[in-house]
C-alpha positions as MATLAB code, in Angstrom:
seq = 'MTELQTLPRPKIRDVVVERLKSFIVAEGLNPGDRLPTETVLAARFGVSRLSLREATKSLELLGILTSKAGVGLTVGQLDMERVTNHLGFHPALHRASPLQLLETRILIETGALPYAARRMQEDPGVGDRLQTLADQFRSARTLQAWIDRDIEFHRALLDASGLTALVAFHDLLSIFFQRFRASVKMAEWKQGVESHQRVLDLLKANDVPAAVDELRVHIESHRIRMQENS';
ca = [
      62.896   95.003  113.369;
      63.892   95.773  116.990;
      63.401   99.583  117.795;
      66.398  101.514  119.449;
      66.149  103.027  122.591;
      67.027  106.389  123.065;
      70.149  106.255  125.724;
      69.476  108.703  128.676;
      71.592  111.515  127.992;
      74.650  111.562  131.433;
      73.755  115.282  133.501;
      76.775  117.562  133.166;
      77.461  117.475  136.755;
      77.871  113.924  136.608;
      80.169  113.911  133.984;
      82.072  116.755  135.433;
      82.429  115.038  138.837;
      84.316  112.098  136.892;
      86.076  114.381  134.760;
      87.458  116.110  138.297;
      88.165  112.380  139.924;
      90.082  111.311  136.560;
      91.823  114.904  136.958;
      93.096  114.093  140.867;
      94.250  110.481  139.714;
      96.076  112.001  136.329;
      97.923  114.487  138.141;
      98.622  112.457  141.435;
      97.179  114.604  143.938;
      96.939  113.893  147.744;
      94.643  115.127  150.564;
      95.550  118.867  151.083;
      96.783  119.358  147.553;
      95.115  122.467  145.468;
      93.793  121.966  142.473;
      93.277  124.517  139.544;
      90.874  127.629  140.146;
      87.008  127.385  139.074;
      87.766  129.387  135.897;
      90.491  127.251  135.060;
      88.934  123.953  135.496;
      85.593  124.739  134.064;
      87.380  125.932  130.990;
      89.491  122.597  130.787;
      86.334  120.903  130.916;
      84.641  123.083  128.592;
      81.692  123.547  131.157;
      80.150  127.056  132.860;
      81.432  127.389  136.131;
      78.034  127.120  137.835;
      78.534  123.440  136.181;
      81.535  123.180  137.878;
      80.306  124.443  141.015;
      77.503  121.614  141.227;
      80.387  118.830  140.634;
      82.653  120.674  143.049;
      79.701  120.406  145.605;
      78.807  116.575  145.250;
      82.556  116.072  145.683;
      82.734  117.989  149.120;
      79.588  115.903  150.131;
      81.565  112.827  149.964;
      85.051  114.820  151.608;
      86.909  113.939  148.040;
      87.332  117.967  147.563;
      87.444  120.981  150.246;
      86.674  124.368  149.370;
      87.796  127.304  151.693;
      87.739  131.311  151.298;
      90.946  132.214  150.288;
      92.416  128.936  149.488;
      89.952  127.480  146.708;
      89.629  123.656  145.908;
      92.048  121.231  147.909;
      91.729  117.319  147.406;
      90.084  116.584  151.230;
      90.359  113.265  152.783;
      87.655  110.746  152.102;
      85.219  110.477  154.878;
      84.260  106.814  154.824;
      81.323  107.754  157.323;
      79.934  110.048  155.124;
      80.412  107.798  152.155;
      78.514  104.922  153.945;
      75.504  106.850  155.470;
      75.257  108.544  151.771;
      74.856  105.121  150.057;
      73.384  103.127  152.989;
      70.334  104.584  151.216;
      71.096  103.417  147.606;
      68.408  100.654  146.413;
      71.274   98.273  144.922;
      72.670   97.327  148.687;
      69.158   97.269  149.927;
      68.208   94.516  147.471;
      70.852   92.585  148.485;
      69.518   89.725  150.915;
      71.143   89.414  154.484;
      72.639   86.442  153.216;
      74.571   88.073  150.279;
      75.689   90.813  152.646;
      77.106   87.939  155.242;
      78.739   86.151  152.279;
      80.321   89.330  151.306;
      82.130   89.984  154.839;
      82.992   86.530  154.916;
      84.705   86.975  151.989;
      86.203   90.261  153.048;
      87.529   89.527  156.044;
      88.649   86.033  155.898;
      90.651   87.184  153.054;
      92.993   89.662  155.147;
      93.760   87.242  157.606;
      96.700   85.906  155.541;
      98.289   89.559  155.619;
      96.813   90.129  158.790;
      99.021   87.075  160.310;
     102.183   87.953  158.498;
     102.192   91.679  159.555;
     102.023   90.394  163.151;
     104.834   88.302  162.490;
     106.788   90.877  161.325;
     105.564   93.803  163.911;
     104.132   91.970  167.168;
     102.616   95.744  168.040;
      99.738   94.717  165.601;
      98.902   91.886  167.945;
      98.944   93.877  170.787;
      96.425   96.611  169.727;
      94.249   93.971  168.633;
      94.343   92.020  172.268;
      93.713   95.546  173.844;
      90.433   95.335  171.771;
      89.775   92.091  172.574;
      90.236   92.714  176.385;
      87.492   95.579  176.211;
      84.848   93.111  175.252;
      84.797   92.069  179.230;
      83.879   95.831  179.733;
      80.669   96.195  178.168;
      77.820   96.701  180.139;
      75.151   97.465  177.292;
      74.576   95.427  174.282;
      75.130   98.669  172.251;
      78.148   98.958  174.003;
      79.545   95.281  173.209;
      78.249   96.074  169.302;
      80.292   98.860  169.326;
      83.474   97.064  170.045;
      82.505   94.433  167.840;
      82.723   96.712  164.765;
      85.923   97.905  166.187;
      87.723   94.919  166.576;
      86.545   93.360  163.044;
      87.622   96.778  161.714;
      90.954   96.699  163.373;
      91.037   92.847  162.168;
      90.820   94.449  158.654;
      93.597   97.422  159.525;
      95.986   94.886  160.757;
      95.824   93.771  157.459;
      97.897   96.599  155.527;
      95.040   96.568  152.696;
      93.961  100.233  153.426;
      90.642   99.457  150.769;
      89.487   96.331  152.570;
      88.940   98.880  155.540;
      86.752  100.978  153.129;
      84.483   97.958  151.974;
      84.066   97.113  155.458;
      83.142  100.511  156.685;
      80.612  100.508  153.562;
      78.949   97.626  154.619;
      79.227   98.115  158.807;
      75.803   99.851  158.488;
      74.274   96.880  157.457;
      75.868   94.360  159.838;
      74.946   96.338  162.718;
      71.307   95.446  161.935;
      72.976   91.928  162.083;
      75.239   92.546  165.238;
      71.749   93.841  167.243;
      70.413   90.314  167.146;
      73.100   89.516  169.765;
      71.510   88.105  172.857;
      73.288   88.799  176.374;
      74.096   85.177  176.772;
      75.480   85.275  173.373;
      78.371   88.088  174.626;
      80.826   85.355  176.081;
      81.073   82.639  172.934;
      81.501   86.109  170.971;
      84.401   87.181  173.407;
      85.832   83.789  173.337;
      85.821   83.464  169.388;
      87.320   86.982  169.134;
      90.060   85.297  171.168;
      90.713   82.263  169.155;
      90.720   83.880  165.924;
      93.619   86.495  167.566;
      95.364   83.203  169.306;
      95.292   81.629  165.885;
      96.609   84.457  163.907;
      99.447   84.922  166.978;
     100.284   81.456  166.382;
     100.312   81.967  162.164;
      97.892   79.215  161.681;
      96.098   81.154  158.952;
      93.818   78.119  158.068;
      92.548   77.288  161.210;
      92.003   81.473  161.774;
      90.057   81.310  158.626;
      87.608   78.699  159.598;
      87.367   79.951  163.230;
      86.229   83.310  162.158;
      83.858   82.062  159.314;
      82.059   80.092  161.770;
      81.900   83.208  163.857;
      80.339   85.535  161.061;
      78.306   82.744  159.990;
      76.710   82.492  163.707;
      74.730   85.634  162.531;
      73.200   82.889  159.905;
      72.068   81.027  161.899;
      70.278   83.264  164.102;
      68.483   84.853  160.969;
      67.349   81.554  160.049;
      65.960   80.643  164.174;
      64.104   84.175  163.797;
      62.634   83.962  160.623;
];
């Protein structure tokens, strides 16, 4: 007879964190909206004020909640930089191979292109903003400056889709993409600039399949460099 293993009991703090998040969603609260007082929330969840405070501190760390004297708890504006830095050390993400992360990036970024192309047709200003970023590559004088512009361009490409959740995914993985981009050599800068411009030109022409192919080749250039350096 197989012995049943005892399931670990979740910490009260973690349970309260989940209840707080569910409360925010159920009540339809937006950034800046106030939550009930600690006393009311603690009674609602059947926990001590100390347990509630531990949970709110965890959510404050990620920017989900803010606490101010005289105001109390309010819904915060999620700070993806904090989230990225916080989860960047998560063992599950570190166990993912570089190739898995690149495949994830390909899925995220190419999947956004049809939406970006549609918005560019509806609003030429979307394409103009991307063009401004693409033009800035030529002013980069150091590798880090080029990498920073590269990250900004790809983030803006996702932002152009209008799908804000995709931008959040990109921010979460950018800590790893930085590692791949750091392998770019000075001689490859020009090739990267030209590739960005081709993607942009194809989107402006509403040729989504060709833009997807170009972006995939652009991202997979990191795979080639990793294989050369292995």
